[in-house]
HTML snippet that shows the backbone in 3Dmol.js (N, CA, C, O; Angstrom):
<script src="https://3Dmol.org/build/3Dmol-min.js"></script>
<div id="view" style="width:600px;height:400px;position:relative"></div>
<script>
const pdb = `
ATOM      1  N   MET A   1     105.610 109.296  85.461  1.00  0.00           N
ATOM      2  CA  MET A   1     105.919 108.353  86.533  1.00  0.00           C
ATOM      3  C   MET A   1     105.331 108.912  87.823  1.00  0.00           C
ATOM      4  O   MET A   1     105.463 110.100  88.115  1.00  0.00           O
ATOM      5  N   SER A   2     104.696 108.061  88.572  1.00  0.00           N
ATOM      6  CA  SER A   2     104.111 108.515  89.827  1.00  0.00           C
ATOM      7  C   SER A   2     105.205 108.727  90.861  1.00  0.00           C
ATOM      8  O   SER A   2     106.326 108.242  90.708  1.00  0.00           O
ATOM      9  N   SER A   3     104.865 109.460  91.917  1.00  0.00           N
ATOM     10  CA  SER A   3     105.868 109.707  92.955  1.00  0.00           C
ATOM     11  C   SER A   3     106.235 108.424  93.679  1.00  0.00           C
ATOM     12  O   SER A   3     107.359 108.292  94.163  1.00  0.00           O
ATOM     13  N   LEU A   4     105.306 107.473  93.764  1.00  0.00           N
ATOM     14  CA  LEU A   4     105.597 106.193  94.412  1.00  0.00           C
ATOM     15  C   LEU A   4     106.625 105.417  93.595  1.00  0.00           C
ATOM     16  O   LEU A   4     107.556 104.838  94.154  1.00  0.00           O
ATOM     17  N   SER A   5     106.459 105.405  92.279  1.00  0.00           N
ATOM     18  CA  SER A   5     107.410 104.702  91.415  1.00  0.00           C
ATOM     19  C   SER A   5     108.774 105.366  91.464  1.00  0.00           C
ATOM     20  O   SER A   5     109.793 104.677  91.496  1.00  0.00           O
ATOM     21  N   ALA A   6     108.811 106.673  91.471  1.00  0.00           N
ATOM     22  CA  ALA A   6     110.080 107.393  91.537  1.00  0.00           C
ATOM     23  C   ALA A   6     110.800 107.092  92.841  1.00  0.00           C
ATOM     24  O   ALA A   6     112.019 106.924  92.859  1.00  0.00           O
ATOM     25  N   ALA A   7     110.051 107.025  93.926  1.00  0.00           N
ATOM     26  CA  ALA A   7     110.657 106.720  95.220  1.00  0.00           C
ATOM     27  C   ALA A   7     111.215 105.305  95.219  1.00  0.00           C
ATOM     28  O   ALA A   7     112.279 105.058  95.786  1.00  0.00           O
ATOM     29  N   SER A   8     110.515 104.381  94.594  1.00  0.00           N
ATOM     30  CA  SER A   8     110.991 102.999  94.520  1.00  0.00           C
ATOM     31  C   SER A   8     112.289 102.911  93.730  1.00  0.00           C
ATOM     32  O   SER A   8     113.210 102.192  94.119  1.00  0.00           O
ATOM     33  N   VAL A   9     112.364 103.640  92.625  1.00  0.00           N
ATOM     34  CA  VAL A   9     113.566 103.637  91.795  1.00  0.00           C
ATOM     35  C   VAL A   9     114.737 104.230  92.572  1.00  0.00           C
ATOM     36  O   VAL A   9     115.843 103.692  92.534  1.00  0.00           O
ATOM     37  N   GLU A  10     114.501 105.329  93.272  1.00  0.00           N
ATOM     38  CA  GLU A  10     115.559 105.953  94.055  1.00  0.00           C
ATOM     39  C   GLU A  10     116.018 105.048  95.187  1.00  0.00           C
ATOM     40  O   GLU A  10     117.215 104.963  95.458  1.00  0.00           O
ATOM     41  N   ALA A  11     115.093 104.376  95.849  1.00  0.00           N
ATOM     42  CA  ALA A  11     115.452 103.480  96.946  1.00  0.00           C
ATOM     43  C   ALA A  11     116.260 102.301  96.435  1.00  0.00           C
ATOM     44  O   ALA A  11     117.245 101.911  97.063  1.00  0.00           O
ATOM     45  N   SER A  12     115.860 101.722  95.299  1.00  0.00           N
ATOM     46  CA  SER A  12     116.611 100.577  94.773  1.00  0.00           C
ATOM     47  C   SER A  12     117.994 101.016  94.303  1.00  0.00           C
ATOM     48  O   SER A  12     118.948 100.249  94.431  1.00  0.00           O
ATOM     49  N   ALA A  13     118.127 102.217  93.767  1.00  0.00           N
ATOM     50  CA  ALA A  13     119.434 102.720  93.354  1.00  0.00           C
ATOM     51  C   ALA A  13     120.328 102.923  94.577  1.00  0.00           C
ATOM     52  O   ALA A  13     121.528 102.652  94.518  1.00  0.00           O
ATOM     53  N   ALA A  14     119.764 103.390  95.664  1.00  0.00           N
ATOM     54  CA  ALA A  14     120.537 103.583  96.893  1.00  0.00           C
ATOM     55  C   ALA A  14     120.998 102.247  97.457  1.00  0.00           C
ATOM     56  O   ALA A  14     122.122 102.124  97.943  1.00  0.00           O
ATOM     57  N   ILE A  15     120.128 101.255  97.391  1.00  0.00           N
ATOM     58  CA  ILE A  15     120.492  99.920  97.878  1.00  0.00           C
ATOM     59  C   ILE A  15     121.606  99.342  97.024  1.00  0.00           C
ATOM     60  O   ILE A  15     122.558  98.776  97.560  1.00  0.00           O
ATOM     61  N   GLU A  16     121.509  99.471  95.706  1.00  0.00           N
ATOM     62  CA  GLU A  16     122.553  98.968  94.816  1.00  0.00           C
ATOM     63  C   GLU A  16     123.878  99.658  95.099  1.00  0.00           C
ATOM     64  O   GLU A  16     124.926  99.013  95.076  1.00  0.00           O
ATOM     65  N   GLY A  17     123.847 100.955  95.365  1.00  0.00           N
ATOM     66  CA  GLY A  17     125.062 101.693  95.677  1.00  0.00           C
ATOM     67  C   GLY A  17     125.703 101.194  96.959  1.00  0.00           C
ATOM     68  O   GLY A  17     126.926 101.085  97.042  1.00  0.00           O
ATOM     69  N   ALA A  18     124.892 100.891  97.953  1.00  0.00           N
ATOM     70  CA  ALA A  18     125.409 100.377  99.223  1.00  0.00           C
ATOM     71  C   ALA A  18     126.022  99.000  99.027  1.00  0.00           C
ATOM     72  O   ALA A  18     127.044  98.685  99.636  1.00  0.00           O
ATOM     73  N   GLU A  19     125.407  98.176  98.183  1.00  0.00           N
ATOM     74  CA  GLU A  19     125.936  96.840  97.933  1.00  0.00           C
ATOM     75  C   GLU A  19     127.283  96.913  97.213  1.00  0.00           C
ATOM     76  O   GLU A  19     128.164  96.091  97.462  1.00  0.00           O
ATOM     77  N   GLN A  20     127.442  97.876  96.339  1.00  0.00           N
ATOM     78  CA  GLN A  20     128.703  98.002  95.614  1.00  0.00           C
ATOM     79  C   GLN A  20     129.828  98.439  96.543  1.00  0.00           C
ATOM     80  O   GLN A  20     130.972  98.027  96.350  1.00  0.00           O
ATOM     81  N   LYS A  21     129.541  99.244  97.523  1.00  0.00           N
ATOM     82  CA  LYS A  21     130.560  99.710  98.458  1.00  0.00           C
ATOM     83  C   LYS A  21     130.988  98.605  99.415  1.00  0.00           C
ATOM     84  O   LYS A  21     132.146  98.556  99.831  1.00  0.00           O
ATOM     85  N   LYS A  22     130.059  97.720  99.765  1.00  0.00           N
ATOM     86  CA  LYS A  22     130.320  96.649 100.713  1.00  0.00           C
ATOM     87  C   LYS A  22     130.488  95.344  99.955  1.00  0.00           C
ATOM     88  O   LYS A  22     129.508  94.826  99.420  1.00  0.00           O
ATOM     89  N   PRO A  23     131.686  94.796  99.888  1.00  0.00           N
ATOM     90  CA  PRO A  23     131.858  93.540  99.154  1.00  0.00           C
ATOM     91  C   PRO A  23     131.170  92.379  99.876  1.00  0.00           C
ATOM     92  O   PRO A  23     131.066  92.356 101.102  1.00  0.00           O
ATOM     93  N   LEU A  24     130.711  91.433  99.084  1.00  0.00           N
ATOM     94  CA  LEU A  24     130.052  90.262  99.633  1.00  0.00           C
ATOM     95  C   LEU A  24     131.067  89.383 100.337  1.00  0.00           C
ATOM     96  O   LEU A  24     132.135  89.096  99.795  1.00  0.00           O
ATOM     97  N   LYS A  25     130.736  88.961 101.534  1.00  0.00           N
ATOM     98  CA  LYS A  25     131.631  88.104 102.307  1.00  0.00           C
ATOM     99  C   LYS A  25     131.371  86.648 101.931  1.00  0.00           C
ATOM    100  O   LYS A  25     130.231  86.289 101.638  1.00  0.00           O
ATOM    101  N   PRO A  26     132.397  85.807 101.932  1.00  0.00           N
ATOM    102  CA  PRO A  26     132.203  84.396 101.589  1.00  0.00           C
ATOM    103  C   PRO A  26     131.175  83.693 102.478  1.00  0.00           C
ATOM    104  O   PRO A  26     130.464  82.798 102.020  1.00  0.00           O
ATOM    105  N   CYS A  27     131.100  84.093 103.728  1.00  0.00           N
ATOM    106  CA  CYS A  27     130.156  83.436 104.644  1.00  0.00           C
ATOM    107  C   CYS A  27     128.708  83.733 104.288  1.00  0.00           C
ATOM    108  O   CYS A  27     127.809  82.985 104.674  1.00  0.00           O
ATOM    109  N   CYS A  28     128.472  84.818 103.555  1.00  0.00           N
ATOM    110  CA  CYS A  28     127.109  85.230 103.229  1.00  0.00           C
ATOM    111  C   CYS A  28     126.714  84.893 101.793  1.00  0.00           C
ATOM    112  O   CYS A  28     125.563  85.090 101.403  1.00  0.00           O
ATOM    113  N   ALA A  29     127.655  84.392 101.015  1.00  0.00           N
ATOM    114  CA  ALA A  29     127.386  84.083  99.613  1.00  0.00           C
ATOM    115  C   ALA A  29     126.745  82.711  99.483  1.00  0.00           C
ATOM    116  O   ALA A  29     127.056  81.797 100.247  1.00  0.00           O
ATOM    117  N   CYS A  30     125.866  82.572  98.528  1.00  0.00           N
ATOM    118  CA  CYS A  30     125.236  81.291  98.177  1.00  0.00           C
ATOM    119  C   CYS A  30     124.601  80.572  99.372  1.00  0.00           C
ATOM    120  O   CYS A  30     124.948  79.422  99.644  1.00  0.00           O
ATOM    121  N   PRO A  31     123.698  81.211 100.079  1.00  0.00           N
ATOM    122  CA  PRO A  31     123.128  80.573 101.265  1.00  0.00           C
ATOM    123  C   PRO A  31     122.348  79.289 100.975  1.00  0.00           C
ATOM    124  O   PRO A  31     122.311  78.386 101.811  1.00  0.00           O
ATOM    125  N   GLU A  32     121.723  79.200  99.789  1.00  0.00           N
ATOM    126  CA  GLU A  32     120.939  78.003  99.480  1.00  0.00           C
ATOM    127  C   GLU A  32     121.834  76.783  99.332  1.00  0.00           C
ATOM    128  O   GLU A  32     121.568  75.736  99.922  1.00  0.00           O
ATOM    129  N   THR A  33     122.903  76.918  98.539  1.00  0.00           N
ATOM    130  CA  THR A  33     123.790  75.774  98.324  1.00  0.00           C
ATOM    131  C   THR A  33     124.595  75.465  99.581  1.00  0.00           C
ATOM    132  O   THR A  33     124.921  74.308  99.846  1.00  0.00           O
ATOM    133  N   LYS A  34     124.913  76.492 100.348  1.00  0.00           N
ATOM    134  CA  LYS A  34     125.670  76.285 101.589  1.00  0.00           C
ATOM    135  C   LYS A  34     124.844  75.486 102.595  1.00  0.00           C
ATOM    136  O   LYS A  34     125.353  74.562 103.230  1.00  0.00           O
ATOM    137  N   LYS A  35     123.576  75.843 102.736  1.00  0.00           N
ATOM    138  CA  LYS A  35     122.706  75.153 103.693  1.00  0.00           C
ATOM    139  C   LYS A  35     122.535  73.683 103.312  1.00  0.00           C
ATOM    140  O   LYS A  35     122.629  72.801 104.165  1.00  0.00           O
ATOM    141  N   ALA A  36     122.285  73.427 102.035  1.00  0.00           N
ATOM    142  CA  ALA A  36     122.109  72.050 101.571  1.00  0.00           C
ATOM    143  C   ALA A  36     123.394  71.246 101.748  1.00  0.00           C
ATOM    144  O   ALA A  36     123.358  70.092 102.174  1.00  0.00           O
ATOM    145  N   ARG A  37     124.520  71.860 101.419  1.00  0.00           N
ATOM    146  CA  ARG A  37     125.820  71.195 101.565  1.00  0.00           C
ATOM    147  C   ARG A  37     126.106  70.856 103.023  1.00  0.00           C
ATOM    148  O   ARG A  37     126.497  69.732 103.337  1.00  0.00           O
ATOM    149  N   ASP A  38     125.914  71.815 103.903  1.00  0.00           N
ATOM    150  CA  ASP A  38     126.197  71.601 105.328  1.00  0.00           C
ATOM    151  C   ASP A  38     125.299  70.526 105.933  1.00  0.00           C
ATOM    152  O   ASP A  38     125.767  69.688 106.704  1.00  0.00           O
ATOM    153  N   ALA A  39     124.017  70.547 105.586  1.00  0.00           N
ATOM    154  CA  ALA A  39     123.089  69.546 106.112  1.00  0.00           C
ATOM    155  C   ALA A  39     123.479  68.152 105.638  1.00  0.00           C
ATOM    156  O   ALA A  39     123.434  67.194 106.410  1.00  0.00           O
ATOM    157  N   CYS A  40     123.857  68.041 104.386  1.00  0.00           N
ATOM    158  CA  CYS A  40     124.267  66.746 103.842  1.00  0.00           C
ATOM    159  C   CYS A  40     125.520  66.227 104.541  1.00  0.00           C
ATOM    160  O   CYS A  40     125.591  65.053 104.906  1.00  0.00           O
ATOM    161  N   ILE A  41     126.495  67.093 104.725  1.00  0.00           N
ATOM    162  CA  ILE A  41     127.749  66.674 105.369  1.00  0.00           C
ATOM    163  C   ILE A  41     127.488  66.204 106.795  1.00  0.00           C
ATOM    164  O   ILE A  41     128.069  65.211 107.235  1.00  0.00           O
ATOM    165  N   ILE A  42     126.628  66.901 107.516  1.00  0.00           N
ATOM    166  CA  ILE A  42     126.315  66.514 108.897  1.00  0.00           C
ATOM    167  C   ILE A  42     125.604  65.159 108.934  1.00  0.00           C
ATOM    168  O   ILE A  42     125.911  64.314 109.775  1.00  0.00           O
ATOM    169  N   GLU A  43     124.651  64.958 108.016  1.00  0.00           N
ATOM    170  CA  GLU A  43     123.848  63.736 108.027  1.00  0.00           C
ATOM    171  C   GLU A  43     124.562  62.530 107.418  1.00  0.00           C
ATOM    172  O   GLU A  43     124.459  61.417 107.934  1.00  0.00           O
ATOM    173  N   LYS A  44     125.297  62.756 106.305  1.00  0.00           N
ATOM    174  CA  LYS A  44     125.828  61.624 105.544  1.00  0.00           C
ATOM    175  C   LYS A  44     127.345  61.541 105.491  1.00  0.00           C
ATOM    176  O   LYS A  44     127.898  60.499 105.136  1.00  0.00           O
ATOM    177  N   GLY A  45     128.015  62.616 105.835  1.00  0.00           N
ATOM    178  CA  GLY A  45     129.466  62.640 105.733  1.00  0.00           C
ATOM    179  C   GLY A  45     129.910  63.269 104.423  1.00  0.00           C
ATOM    180  O   GLY A  45     129.194  63.227 103.422  1.00  0.00           O
ATOM    181  N   GLU A  46     131.087  63.845 104.445  1.00  0.00           N
ATOM    182  CA  GLU A  46     131.604  64.604 103.310  1.00  0.00           C
ATOM    183  C   GLU A  46     131.700  63.772 102.028  1.00  0.00           C
ATOM    184  O   GLU A  46     131.439  64.282 100.938  1.00  0.00           O
ATOM    185  N   GLU A  47     132.070  62.501 102.153  1.00  0.00           N
ATOM    186  CA  GLU A  47     132.270  61.646 100.985  1.00  0.00           C
ATOM    187  C   GLU A  47     130.985  61.460 100.184  1.00  0.00           C
ATOM    188  O   GLU A  47     131.039  61.258  98.971  1.00  0.00           O
ATOM    189  N   SER A  48     129.843  61.524 100.839  1.00  0.00           N
ATOM    190  CA  SER A  48     128.559  61.287 100.185  1.00  0.00           C
ATOM    191  C   SER A  48     127.941  62.551  99.583  1.00  0.00           C
ATOM    192  O   SER A  48     126.869  62.489  98.981  1.00  0.00           O
ATOM    193  N   CYS A  49     128.600  63.678  99.740  1.00  0.00           N
ATOM    194  CA  CYS A  49     127.992  64.952  99.352  1.00  0.00           C
ATOM    195  C   CYS A  49     128.805  65.712  98.302  1.00  0.00           C
ATOM    196  O   CYS A  49     128.722  66.938  98.220  1.00  0.00           O
ATOM    197  N   THR A  50     129.569  65.007  97.521  1.00  0.00           N
ATOM    198  CA  THR A  50     130.459  65.690  96.574  1.00  0.00           C
ATOM    199  C   THR A  50     129.695  66.557  95.577  1.00  0.00           C
ATOM    200  O   THR A  50     130.183  67.621  95.197  1.00  0.00           O
ATOM    201  N   ASP A  51     128.496  66.124  95.142  1.00  0.00           N
ATOM    202  CA  ASP A  51     127.715  66.926  94.192  1.00  0.00           C
ATOM    203  C   ASP A  51     127.307  68.262  94.806  1.00  0.00           C
ATOM    204  O   ASP A  51     127.400  69.300  94.150  1.00  0.00           O
ATOM    205  N   LEU A  52     126.859  68.242  96.049  1.00  0.00           N
ATOM    206  CA  LEU A  52     126.444  69.481  96.718  1.00  0.00           C
ATOM    207  C   LEU A  52     127.643  70.380  97.019  1.00  0.00           C
ATOM    208  O   LEU A  52     127.542  71.605  96.949  1.00  0.00           O
ATOM    209  N   ILE A  53     128.765  69.771  97.351  1.00  0.00           N
ATOM    210  CA  ILE A  53     129.984  70.543  97.612  1.00  0.00           C
ATOM    211  C   ILE A  53     130.430  71.249  96.334  1.00  0.00           C
ATOM    212  O   ILE A  53     130.789  72.427  96.361  1.00  0.00           O
ATOM    213  N   GLU A  54     130.405  70.525  95.216  1.00  0.00           N
ATOM    214  CA  GLU A  54     130.799  71.125  93.940  1.00  0.00           C
ATOM    215  C   GLU A  54     129.813  72.202  93.501  1.00  0.00           C
ATOM    216  O   GLU A  54     130.221  73.218  92.938  1.00  0.00           O
ATOM    217  N   ALA A  55     128.519  71.993  93.749  1.00  0.00           N
ATOM    218  CA  ALA A  55     127.518  73.007  93.408  1.00  0.00           C
ATOM    219  C   ALA A  55     127.773  74.292  94.188  1.00  0.00           C
ATOM    220  O   ALA A  55     127.640  75.387  93.640  1.00  0.00           O
ATOM    221  N   HIS A  56     128.135  74.166  95.455  1.00  0.00           N
ATOM    222  CA  HIS A  56     128.428  75.358  96.265  1.00  0.00           C
ATOM    223  C   HIS A  56     129.697  76.050  95.761  1.00  0.00           C
ATOM    224  O   HIS A  56     129.751  77.278  95.695  1.00  0.00           O
ATOM    225  N   LYS A  57     130.698  75.276  95.412  1.00  0.00           N
ATOM    226  CA  LYS A  57     131.924  75.868  94.863  1.00  0.00           C
ATOM    227  C   LYS A  57     131.630  76.605  93.562  1.00  0.00           C
ATOM    228  O   LYS A  57     132.150  77.699  93.340  1.00  0.00           O
ATOM    229  N   ASP A  58     130.801  76.016  92.701  1.00  0.00           N
ATOM    230  CA  ASP A  58     130.439  76.664  91.429  1.00  0.00           C
ATOM    231  C   ASP A  58     129.722  77.984  91.678  1.00  0.00           C
ATOM    232  O   ASP A  58     129.981  78.978  91.000  1.00  0.00           O
ATOM    233  N   CYS A  59     128.818  77.987  92.658  1.00  0.00           N
ATOM    234  CA  CYS A  59     128.091  79.206  93.007  1.00  0.00           C
ATOM    235  C   CYS A  59     129.066  80.284  93.494  1.00  0.00           C
ATOM    236  O   CYS A  59     128.967  81.443  93.093  1.00  0.00           O
ATOM    237  N   MET A  60     129.993  79.900  94.349  1.00  0.00           N
ATOM    238  CA  MET A  60     130.971  80.846  94.883  1.00  0.00           C
ATOM    239  C   MET A  60     131.844  81.410  93.761  1.00  0.00           C
ATOM    240  O   MET A  60     132.122  82.609  93.722  1.00  0.00           O
ATOM    241  N   ARG A  61     132.273  80.532  92.851  1.00  0.00           N
ATOM    242  CA  ARG A  61     133.100  80.991  91.715  1.00  0.00           C
ATOM    243  C   ARG A  61     132.316  81.970  90.840  1.00  0.00           C
ATOM    244  O   ARG A  61     132.868  82.957  90.354  1.00  0.00           O
ATOM    245  N   ALA A  62     131.025  81.689  90.645  1.00  0.00           N
ATOM    246  CA  ALA A  62     130.190  82.567  89.824  1.00  0.00           C
ATOM    247  C   ALA A  62     130.079  83.969  90.416  1.00  0.00           C
ATOM    248  O   ALA A  62     129.870  84.943  89.693  1.00  0.00           O
ATOM    249  N   LEU A  63     130.220  84.061  91.728  1.00  0.00           N
ATOM    250  CA  LEU A  63     130.175  85.367  92.392  1.00  0.00           C
ATOM    251  C   LEU A  63     131.543  86.036  92.493  1.00  0.00           C
ATOM    252  O   LEU A  63     131.673  87.126  93.050  1.00  0.00           O
ATOM    253  N   GLY A  64     132.570  85.364  91.944  1.00  0.00           N
ATOM    254  CA  GLY A  64     133.894  85.972  91.894  1.00  0.00           C
ATOM    255  C   GLY A  64     134.861  85.509  92.951  1.00  0.00           C
ATOM    256  O   GLY A  64     135.972  86.033  93.036  1.00  0.00           O
ATOM    257  N   PHE A  65     134.477  84.541  93.764  1.00  0.00           N
ATOM    258  CA  PHE A  65     135.402  84.033  94.780  1.00  0.00           C
ATOM    259  C   PHE A  65     136.332  83.020  94.141  1.00  0.00           C
ATOM    260  O   PHE A  65     135.919  82.235  93.287  1.00  0.00           O
ATOM    261  N   LYS A  66     137.585  83.040  94.557  1.00  0.00           N
ATOM    262  CA  LYS A  66     138.593  82.103  94.017  1.00  0.00           C
ATOM    263  C   LYS A  66     138.656  80.897  94.927  1.00  0.00           C
ATOM    264  O   LYS A  66     139.215  80.946  96.023  1.00  0.00           O
ATOM    265  N   ILE A  67     138.063  79.802  94.443  1.00  0.00           N
ATOM    266  CA  ILE A  67     137.992  78.584  95.242  1.00  0.00           C
ATOM    267  C   ILE A  67     138.644  77.454  94.467  1.00  0.00           C
ATOM    268  O   ILE A  67     138.699  76.323  94.952  1.00  0.00           O
TER     269      ILE A  67
END
`;
const viewer = $3Dmol.createViewer("view");
viewer.addModel(pdb, "pdb");
viewer.setStyle({}, {cartoon: {color: "spectrum"}});
viewer.zoomTo();
viewer.render();
</script>
């Protein structure tokens, strides 16, 4: 293994360790579904966006949040 590859492996392991110590906050989880949901609610109203709202809830549940 080259020294560049070894450094990459060590850096990614350090990043993973930092992520494990810091729990994911609900505000930062599922940014793609959150953005789509929020834009839809602003433009069309909550009643018209139930599919996007449920998709965001599913994403949050998949990450371990109790919703």
